[in-house]
PAZAPA-4460 file (N, C-alpha, C; in steps of 0.05 Angstrom, whole numbers, plus 32768, in hexadecimal, padded with zeros to 4 digits):
% residues 234
    n_x    n_y    n_z   ca_x   ca_y   ca_z    c_x    c_y    c_z   seq   type   mol
   85CB   815E   7BA5   85E8   815D   7BA5   85F3   8173   7B93     1      X     A
   85E8   8175   7B7B   85F2   8189   7B68   85EE   81A5   7B73     2      X     A
   85D7   81AA   7B81   85D2   81C4   7B8E   85E6   81C9   7BA4     3      X     A
   85EC   81B5   7BB3   85FE   81B8   7BC9   861A   81BF   7BBF     4      X     A
   8623   81B2   7BA9   863D   81B7   7B9E   8640   81D2   7B92     5      X     A
   8629   81DE   7B8A   862A   81F8   7B7D   862B   820F   7B92     6      X     A
   8624   8208   7BAB   8625   821D   7BC0   8642   8225   7BC5     7      X     A
   8645   823F   7BCD   8660   8248   7BD3   866C   8238   7BEA     8      X     A
   8687   8237   7BEA   8695   8227   7BFF   868F   8231   7C1B     9      X     A
   868D   824C   7C1E   8689   8257   7C39   866D   8250   7C43    10      X     A
   865A   824D   7C30   863E   8245   7C38   863E   8228   7C42    11      X     A
   864D   8217   7C32   864E   81FB   7C3A   865B   81F8   7C56    12      X     A
   8671   8208   7C59   867F   8206   7C73   866D   8212   7C8A    13      X     A
   865D   8227   7C84   864C   8233   7C98   8636   8220   7CA1    14      X     A
   862A   8214   7C8F   8614   8202   7C96   861E   81E8   7CA3    15      X     A
   8634   81DF   7C9A   8640   81C7   7CA6   862E   81AE   7CA3    16      X     A
   861E   81AD   7C8E   860C   8197   7C8A   8616   8186   7C72    17      X     A
   8613   816D   7C76   8619   815B   7C5F   8601   815A   7C4D    18      X     A
   8605   8152   7C35   85EE   8150   7C23   85D8   813D   7C2D    19      X     A
   85E0   8128   7C3B   85CC   8115   7C46   85BB   8123   7C5C    20      X     A
   85C8   8133   7C6D   85B9   8141   7C82   85A7   8156   7C77    21      X     A
   85B1   8163   7C63   85A0   8178   7C56   8587   816C   7C49    22      X     A
   858A   8154   7C3D   8573   8147   7C31   855E   813F   7C46    23      X     A
   8568   8135   7C5D   8556   812D   7C72   8548   8145   7C7E    24      X     A
   8556   815B   7C81   8549   8174   7C8B   8534   817E   7C78    25      X     A
   8539   817B   7C5E   8525   8184   7C4B   850B   8174   7C4D    26      X     A
   850F   8159   7C50   84F7   8148   7C53   84E7   814F   7C6B    27      X     A
   84F4   8155   7C81   84E6   815C   7C9A   84D7   8176   7C96    28      X     A
   84E3   818A   7C89   84D5   81A3   7C84   84BD   819F   7C72    29      X     A
   84BF   818E   7C5E   84A9   8189   7C4C   8491   817C   7C5B    30      X     A
   8498   8169   7C6C   8483   815B   7C7C   8475   816F   7C8F    31      X     A
   8485   8181   7C9C   847A   8194   7CAE   8468   81A7   7CA0    32      X     A
   8470   81B0   7C88   845E   81C2   7C79   8445   81B4   7C71    33      X     A
   8446   819A   7C6A   842E   818B   7C63   841A   8189   7C7B    34      X     A
   8425   8184   7C93   8414   8183   7CAB   8407   819E   7CB1    35      X     A
   8416   81B3   7CAD   840B   81CE   7CB2   83F5   81D4   7C9F    36      X     A
   83F8   81CE   7C86   83E3   81D3   7C72   83CA   81C3   7C79    37      X     A
   83CE   81A9   7C80   83B7   8198   7C87   83A8   81A3   7CA0    38      X     A
   83B7   81AD   7CB3   83AB   81B7   7CCC   839A   81D0   7CC6    39      X     A
   83A5   81E2   7CB7   8396   81FB   7CB1   837E   81F5   7C9F    40      X     A
   8381   81E1   7C8E   836A   81DA   7C7C   8353   81CE   7C8C    41      X     A
   835A   81BC   7C9F   8344   81B0   7CAF   8337   81C4   7CC2    42      X     A
   8346   81D8   7CCB   833B   81EB   7CDE   832E   8203   7CD1    43      X     A
   832A   8203   7CB7   831E   821A   7CAA   8301   821D   7CB2    44      X     A
   82F5   8234   7CB5   82D9   8237   7CBC   82C7   822E   7CA6    45      X     A
   82B0   8222   7CAE   829C   8219   7C9A   8281   8223   7CA3    46      X     A
   8270   822A   7C90   8255   8233   7C97   8244   821D   7CA3    47      X     A
   8234   8223   7CB8   8223   8210   7CC5   8206   8218   7CC0    48      X     A
   81F5   8204   7CB9   81D9   8209   7CB3   81C9   8207   7CCD    49      X     A
   81B7   821B   7CD2   81A7   821B   7CEA   8192   8204   7CE8    50      X     A
   818C   81F7   7CFF   8178   81E2   7CFE   815C   81EC   7CF8    51      X     A
   814C   81DC   7CEB   8130   81E4   7CE4   811E   81E1   7CFD    52      X     A
   810B   81F3   7CFF   80F8   81F2   7D15   80E2   81DE   7D0F    53      X     A
   80DE   81CC   7D22   80C9   81B7   7D1F   80B1   81BF   7D2E    54      X     A
   809A   81BE   7D21   8080   81C5   7D2D   806E   81AC   7D2D    55      X     A
   805C   81AB   7D40   8049   8194   7D42   804B   8187   7D5D    56      X     A
   8039   8174   7D62   8039   8166   7D7C   8052   8156   7D80    57      X     A
   805C   8155   7D99   8074   8146   7D9F   806D   8128   7D9F    58      X     A
   807F   8117   7D98   8079   80FA   7D98   8076   80F0   7DB5    59      X     A
   8067   80DB   7DB9   8063   80D1   7DD5   807E   80C7   7DE0    60      X     A
   8082   80CD   7DFA   809A   80C5   7E07   8094   80AD   7E19    61      X     A
   80A4   8098   7E16   80A0   8080   7E26   80AE   8083   7E40    62      X     A
   80A1   807B   7E56   80AD   807D   7E70   80C5   806A   7E72    63      X     A
   80DB   8075   7E7C   80F3   8065   7E7F   80F1   8053   7E97    64      X     A
   80FA   803B   7E95   80FA   8028   7EAB   8110   802F   7EBE    65      X     A
   810B   802D   7ED8   8120   8033   7EEC   8134   801D   7EEF    66      X     A
   8130   8007   7EE3   8143   7FF1   7EE6   813F   7FDC   7ED1    67      X     A
   814F   7FC7   7ED2   814D   7FB2   7EBD   8136   7F9F   7EC3    68      X     A
   8128   7FA1   7ED9   8113   7F8F   7EE0   80FB   7F92   7ECF    69      X     A
   80E7   7F80   7ED2   80CE   7F82   7EC2   80BE   7F9A   7EC9    70      X     A
   80AC   7FA2   7EB7   809A   7FB8   7EBC   8086   7FB1   7ED2    71      X     A
   8083   7FC3   7EE7   8070   7FBC   7EFC   8054   7FBA   7EF2    72      X     A
   8045   7FA7   7EFD   802A   7FA2   7EF6   8018   7FB2   7F09    73      X     A
   8003   7FC0   7EFF   7FF1   7FCF   7F10   7FE4   7FBD   7F24    74      X     A
   7FE2   7FC6   7F3D   7FD6   7FB7   7F53   7FB8   7FBC   7F53    75      X     A
   7FA8   7FA7   7F51   7F8B   7FAB   7F52   7F82   7FB5   7F6D    76      X     A
   7F6E   7FC7   7F6C   7F63   7FD2   7F85   7F47   7FC7   7F89    77      X     A
   7F42   7FBF   7FA1   7F28   7FB3   7FA8   7F13   7FC9   7FA5    78      X     A
   7EFC   7FC2   7F9A   7EE6   7FD4   7F96   7EE6   7FE2   7F7B    79      X     A
   7EFC   7FE0   7F6B   7EFD   7FEC   7F51   7EF3   7FD7   7F3D    80      X     A
   7EE5   7FE1   7F29   7ED9   7FCF   7F15   7EEF   7FC0   7F07    81      X     A
   7EED   7FA5   7F06   7F00   7F94   7EF8   7F16   7F8A   7F0B    82      X     A
   7F18   7F94   7F23   7F2C   7F8B   7F36   7F21   7F76   7F48    83      X     A
   7F30   7F61   7F4E   7F25   7F4C   7F5F   7F23   7F55   7F7C    84      X     A
   7F10   7F4B   7F8A   7F0C   7F52   7FA6   7F20   7F44   7FB8    85      X     A
   7F1E   7F49   7FD2   7F31   7F3C   7FE4   7F2D   7F1E   7FE6    86      X     A
   7F42   7F10   7FEB   7F41   7EF3   7FEC   7F32   7EEA   8005    87      X     A
   7F22   7ED5   8003   7F14   7ECB   801B   7F27   7EC2   8030    88      X     A
   7F3F   7EB9   8029   7F52   7EAF   803D   7F5A   7EC5   8050    89      X     A
   7F5A   7EBF   806A   7F61   7ED3   807D   7F4B   7EE6   8084    90      X     A
   7F32   7EE0   807B   7F1C   7EF2   8081   7F0F   7EEB   809B    91      X     A
   7EF7   7EF4   809F   7EE8   7EEF   80B8   7ECE   7EE0   80B0    92      X     A
   7EC4   7ED0   80C3   7EAC   7EC1   80C0   7E97   7ECB   80D3    93      X     A
   7E80   7ED3   80C9   7E6A   7EDD   80DA   7E51   7ECD   80D4    94      X     A
   7E40   7ECD   80E8   7E26   7EBF   80E6   7E10   7ED5   80E5    95      X     A
   7E03   7ED7   80CE   7DED   7EEA   80CA   7DD3   7EDB   80CC    96      X     A
   7DC3   7EE3   80DF   7DA9   7ED5   80E4   7D93   7EEA   80E7    97      X     A
   7D7B   7EE0   80E8   7D64   7EF2   80EB   7D56   7EF7   80D0    98      X     A
   7D4C   7F0E   80CD   7D3B   7F15   80B6   7D4D   7F1F   809F    99      X     A
   7D5D   7F0E   8094   7D6C   7F13   807C   7D65   7EFF   8067   100      X     A
   7D6C   7F04   804E   7D65   7EF3   8038   7D75   7ED9   8037   101      X     A
   7D8E   7EDA   803F   7D9F   7EC2   803F   7DAD   7EBF   8059   102      X     A
   7DA0   7EB7   806E   7DAD   7EB4   8088   7DC1   7E9D   8088   103      X     A
   7DD5   7E9F   8098   7DE9   7E89   809A   7E05   7E94   809F   104      X     A
   7E18   7E83   809B   7E34   7E89   809F   7E3F   7E96   8085   105      X     A
   7E4D   7EAD   8089   7E58   7EBB   8072   7E75   7EC3   8078   106      X     A
   7E86   7EC0   8064   7EA2   7EC8   8067   7EA6   7EE3   805A   107      X     A
   7EB3   7EF5   8069   7EB6   7F11   8060   7ED4   7F19   8063   108      X     A
   7EDC   7F2D   8054   7EF8   7F37   8057   7EFC   7F44   8072   109      X     A
   7F15   7F45   807B   7F1A   7F52   8095   7F13   7F70   8093   110      X     A
   7F08   7F7A   80A9   7F00   7F96   80AA   7EE4   7F9B   809F   111      X     A
   7ED5   7F85   8099   7EBA   7F89   808F   7EA8   7F93   80A6   112      X     A
   7E92   7F9F   809D   7E7F   7FAB   80B0   7E65   7F9C   80AF   113      X     A
   7E52   7FA4   80C1   7E38   7F97   80C2   7E2A   7F9A   80A8   114      X     A
   7E2D   7FB1   809A   7E20   7FB4   8080   7E2A   7FA0   806C   115      X     A
   7E44   7F99   806D   7E4F   7F85   805B   7E43   7F69   8061   116      X     A
   7E3F   7F63   807A   7E33   7F4A   8082   7E16   7F48   8078   117      X     A
   7E07   7F5E   807A   7DEC   7F5E   8071   7DEB   7F5B   8052   118      X     A
   7DFD   7F67   8044   7DFE   7F64   8027   7E05   7F48   801F   119      X     A
   7E17   7F3B   802F   7E1E   7F1F   8029   7E06   7F0C   802E   120      X     A
   7DF5   7F14   8040   7DDD   7F04   8046   7DC6   7F0B   8034   121      X     A
   7DCA   7F1A   801F   7DB4   7F21   800D   7DA4   7F39   8014   122      X     A
   7DAB   7F46   802A   7D9D   7F5E   8032   7D87   7F57   8046   123      X     A
   7D7C   7F6C   8052   7D66   7F6A   8066   7D4C   7F66   8057   124      X     A
   7D3A   7F56   8063   7D20   7F52   8057   7D10   7F6C   8058   125      X     A
   7CFC   7F6E   8046   7CEB   7F86   8044   7CDC   7F89   805E   126      X     A
   7CDA   7FA2   8067   7CCB   7FA9   807E   7CD9   7FA5   8099   127      X     A
   7CF2   7F9C   8099   7D00   7F98   80B2   7D0D   7FB3   80BB   128      X     A
   7D09   7FBA   80D4   7D14   7FD3   80DF   7D30   7FCE   80E8   129      X     A
   7D43   7FDC   80DC   7D60   7FDA   80E4   7D6A   7FF4   80F0   130      X     A
   7D58   8003   80FD   7D60   801C   8109   7D75   8018   811E   131      X     A
   7D71   8004   812F   7D84   7FFF   8145   7D9D   7FEF   813D   132      X     A
   7DA0   7FE9   8124   7DB7   7FD9   811B   7DCE   7FEB   8111   133      X     A
   7DE4   7FE9   811E   7DFC   7FF9   8116   7E0A   7FEC   80FE   134      X     A
   7E02   7FF4   80E6   7E0D   7FE8   80CE   7E29   7FF0   80C8   135      X     A
   7E34   8004   80D6   7E4F   800E   80D1   7E63   8000   80E4   136      X     A
   7E5A   7FEF   80F6   7E6C   7FE3   8109   7E7E   7FCE   80FB   137      X     A
   7E98   7FCD   8104   7EAB   7FB9   80F9   7EA6   7F9E   8105   138      X     A
   7EA5   7F89   80F5   7E9F   7F6E   80FF   7EB9   7F60   8108   139      X     A
   7EB5   7F4C   8118   7ECB   7F3B   8122   7EC6   7F1E   811A   140      X     A
   7EDB   7F0F   8119   7ED8   7EF3   8111   7EC8   7EE4   8126   141      X     A
   7EB5   7ED3   811C   7EA4   7EC3   812D   7E8C   7ED2   8138   142      X     A
   7E86   7EEA   812E   7E70   7EFA   8139   7E56   7EF2   812C   143      X     A
   7E40   7EF7   813B   7E25   7EF2   8131   7E16   7F0C   812E   144      X     A
   7E0A   7F0F   8117   7DFA   7F27   8112   7DDC   7F1E   8110   145      X     A
   7DCC   7F28   8123   7DB0   7F21   8124   7DA0   7F39   811B   146      X     A
   7D8D   7F35   8108   7D7E   7F4A   80FC   7D60   7F45   8100   147      X     A
   7D53   7F59   810C   7D36   7F59   810D   7D2A   7F44   8121   148      X     A
   7D3A   7F3A   8134   7D30   7F27   8147   7D29   7F36   8161   149      X     A
   7D12   7F34   816C   7D0B   7F42   8185   7D1D   7F38   819B   150      X     A
   7D27   7F4C   81AB   7D37   7F46   81C2   7D55   7F42   81BB   151      X     A
   7D5C   7F43   81A2   7D78   7F3F   819A   7D86   7F5A   819A   152      X     A
   7DA0   7F58   81A1   7DB1   7F70   81A0   7DBA   7F74   8184   153      X     A
   7DB7   7F8C   8178   7DBF   7F8F   815C   7DDD   7F88   8158   154      X     A
   7DE2   7F76   8145   7DFD   7F6F   813F   7E08   7F59   8150   155      X     A
   7DF9   7F4D   8162   7E05   7F38   8173   7DEF   7F25   817D   156      X     A
   7DF6   7F14   8191   7DE4   7F01   819C   7DCF   7F0F   81AD   157      X     A
   7DB8   7F03   81B0   7DA3   7F0F   81C0   7DAA   7F0F   81DD   158      X     A
   7DA3   7F25   81EB   7DA8   7F28   8207   7D8D   7F2B   8215   159      X     A
   7D8B   7F1F   822C   7D72   7F20   823C   7D79   7F2A   8258   160      X     A
   7D66   7F37   8264   7D6A   7F42   827F   7D66   7F2C   8294   161      X     A
   7D78   7F2A   82A7   7D76   7F16   82BC   7D77   7F23   82D7   162      X     A
   7D76   7F12   82EC   7D77   7F1E   8307   7D91   7F2B   830D   163      X     A
   7DA7   7F22   8302   7DC1   7F2E   8308   7DCB   7F41   82F3   164      X     A
   7DBA   7F48   82E0   7DC2   7F5A   82CA   7DBF   7F4C   82B0   165      X     A
   7DC9   7F58   829B   7DC7   7F4D   8280   7DDD   7F39   827C   166      X     A
   7DD5   7F22   8270   7DE9   7F0D   8269   7DE3   7F05   824D   167      X     A
   7DF3   7EF2   8243   7DEF   7EE9   8227   7DD6   7ED9   8224   168      X     A
   7DD1   7ED2   820B   7DB9   7EC2   8205   7DBA   7EA8   8214   169      X     A
   7DA4   7EA0   8221   7DA3   7E87   8230   7DB0   7E89   824B   170      X     A
   7DB6   7EA2   8254   7DC2   7EA5   826E   7DE0   7EA1   826F   171      X     A
   7DEE   7E9D   8258   7E0A   7E99   8257   7E19   7EB3   8259   172      X     A
   7E31   7EB3   8266   7E40   7ECD   8267   7E48   7ED6   824C   173      X     A
   7E4D   7EF0   824A   7E55   7EFC   8231   7E73   7EF7   822D   174      X     A
   7E7B   7EEF   8215   7E97   7EE9   820F   7EA6   7F04   8209   175      X     A
   7EBA   7F09   8219   7ECB   7F21   8215   7EDB   7F1F   81FB   176      X     A
   7EDF   7F06   81F2   7EF0   7F02   81DA   7EE1   7F05   81C0   177      X     A
   7EC6   7F05   81C1   7EB7   7F07   81A8   7E9F   7F19   81A9   178      X     A
   7E99   7F24   81C1   7E82   7F36   81C4   7E86   7F4F   81B4   179      X     A
   7E70   7F59   81A9   7E70   7F72   819A   7E6C   7F8A   81AD   180      X     A
   7E6F   7FA2   81A2   7E6B   7FBA   81B2   7E4F   7FBB   81BC   181      X     A
   7E3C   7FB3   81AB   7E20   7FB3   81B3   7E1A   7FA0   81CA   182      X     A
   7E27   7F88   81C8   7E23   7F74   81DE   7E2F   7F7E   81F8   183      X     A
   7E46   7F89   81F7   7E53   7F94   820F   7E44   7FAC   821A   184      X     A
   7E39   7FBC   8208   7E29   7FD3   8211   7E11   7FCB   8221   185      X     A
   7E06   7FB3   821C   7DEE   7FAA   822B   7DF5   7FA0   8247   186      X     A
   7E0E   7F9D   824E   7E15   7F94   8269   7E11   7FAB   827C   187      X     A
   7E0B   7FA5   8296   7E06   7FBA   82AA   7E1F   7FCB   82AF   188      X     A
   7E1B   7FE5   82AE   7E31   7FF7   82B3   7E44   7FFB   829C   189      X     A
   7E3F   7FF0   8285   7E50   7FF3   826D   7E41   8003   8258   190      X     A
   7E4C   8019   8251   7E40   802A   823C   7E4F   8026   8222   191      X     A
   7E47   8035   820E   7E54   8032   81F3   7E72   8038   81F4   192      X     A
   7E7A   804C   8204   7E97   8053   8205   7EA7   803D   8213   193      X     A
   7E9D   8033   8229   7EAC   801E   8237   7EAC   8004   8227   194      X     A
   7E96   7FFE   8219   7E95   7FE7   8208   7EAA   7FE8   81F2   195      X     A
   7EAD   8001   81E7   7EC1   8004   81D2   7EDE   8001   81DE   196      X     A
   7EE2   800A   81F7   7EFC   8006   8204   7F02   7FE8   8207   197      X     A
   7EEE   7FD9   820E   7EF2   7FBC   8211   7EFA   7FAF   81F6   198      X     A
   7EEC   7FB7   81E1   7EF2   7FAC   81C6   7F0E   7FB5   81BD   199      X     A
   7F15   7FCE   81C3   7F30   7FD8   81BB   7F46   7FC9   81CA   200      X     A
   7F41   7FC4   81E4   7F55   7FB5   81F3   7F58   7F99   81E8   201      X     A
   7F42   7F8D   81E1   7F43   7F71   81D6   7F53   7F71   81BB   202      X     A
   7F4F   7F85   81AB   7F5D   7F86   8191   7F7B   7F8B   8196   203      X     A
   7F82   7F9B   81A9   7F9F   7FA1   81AE   7FAE   7F8A   81BB   204      X     A
   7FA0   7F7A   81CC   7FAE   7F65   81DB   7FA7   7F49   81D1   205      X     A
   7F98   7F47   81BB   7F92   7F2D   81B0   7F7D   7F1E   81C0   206      X     A
   7F6B   7F2B   81CE   7F56   7F1E   81DD   7F5B   7F1F   81FB   207      X     A
   7F49   7F11   8209   7F4A   7F10   8227   7F52   7EF4   822F   208      X     A
   7F67   7EF1   823E   7F6F   7ED6   8248   7F60   7ECF   8261   209      X     A
   7F56   7EE2   8270   7F47   7EDD   8288   7F34   7EF5   828D   210      X     A
   7F20   7EF0   829D   7F0D   7F06   82A4   7F1B   7F1B   82B4   211      X     A
   7F2F   7F14   82C5   7F3D   7F27   82D5   7F4C   7F3C   82C4   212      X     A
   7F52   7F35   82AB   7F5F   7F49   8299   7F4D   7F60   8292   213      X     A
   7F33   7F5E   8298   7F20   7F73   8294   7F26   7F8C   82A5   214      X     A
   7F35   7F87   82BB   7F3C   7F9E   82CD   7F4F   7FB2   82BE   215      X     A
   7F5E   7FA8   82AB   7F71   7FB9   829D   7F64   7FCB   8288   216      X     A
   7F4B   7FC8   8283   7F3D   7FD9   826F   7F38   7FF4   827B   217      X     A
   7F3D   8008   826C   7F39   8024   8276   7F1B   8029   827B   218      X     A
   7F15   8031   8294   7EFA   8037   829C   7EED   8022   82AD   219      X     A
   7EFA   800C   82B3   7EEF   7FF7   82C3   7EFE   7FF6   82DE   220      X     A
   7EEF   7FFE   82F3   7EFA   7FFD   830E   7EF3   7FE3   831C   221      X     A
   7EFB   7FE2   8335   7EF6   7FC9   8345   7ED8   7FC3   8348   222      X     A
   7EC9   7FD8   834E   7EAC   7FD3   8352   7E9E   7FCA   8339   223      X     A
   7EA5   7FD7   8322   7E98   7FD0   8309   7EA2   7FB4   8300   224      X     A
   7EBB   7FAE   8306   7EC5   7F93   82FF   7EB6   7F7D   830E   225      X     A
   7EB0   7F82   8328   7EA2   7F6E   8338   7E85   7F6A   832D   226      X     A
   7E79   7F80   8322   7E5E   7F7D   8317   7E5F   7F6D   82FD   227      X     A
   7E75   7F71   82ED   7E76   7F64   82D3   7E82   7F47   82D4   228      X     A
   7E90   7F41   82E9   7E9E   7F28   82EA   7E8C   7F0F   82E6   229      X     A
   7E75   7F0D   82F3   7E64   7EF5   82EE   7E55   7EF6   82D3   230      X     A
   7E56   7F0C   82C5   7E47   7F0E   82AC   7E58   7F0A   8293   231      X     A
   7E72   7F08   8296   7E83   7F05   827E   7E96   7EED   8281   232      X     A
   7EA2   7EE6   826B   7EB6   7ED1   826B   7ECB   7ED9   8256   233      X     A
   7EE4   7ECD   8258   7EF9   7ED4   8245   7EF1   7ED0   8228   234      X     A
***
């Protein structure tokens, strides 16, 4: 107020400000100057220290989980040490007879071969000739594997020659639903290729519902069907 009263009259008239307004303006200017000083002080450049170079092996990195669920457990593989084998449920049952160490009924996993059946039976006895035995053939449920028996078809029931051709053991017709490739190969006019076609058709269609269905197998015509009809059964 004393400063304002000491100003010349023309200055007071020129500014047209009351002492109260002049005081408020002064406070605003002081605050603005304080903000400017604080802004420039915070934005001043500062020296930055370069990071130190780290040498040595990197620490182990843990694999990140793809989700919140539990960590997957490794699946055991059959045939690997420490892993359980296939479950007997849903397997196949075969009859291994002849010159083996443990003849009888054996349960094997699906897709087992004649060699697996021989191993389940304790192996072939010493001195038995297995040259004609197809140990790589895939077994089917309910099949019989005969080893070292004279007159027996390798991998199946014994077949004998009759007046009308080869039939099953005891003169019974050969079952199309369970006969092996070797058994079918022993039928008249059926070679290894046609026998395999019969087995493939049986696997694709779930067996034979009737003997007439044999006509649908690739390679069997009317004449060959008439020759095989009395020798087989569904």
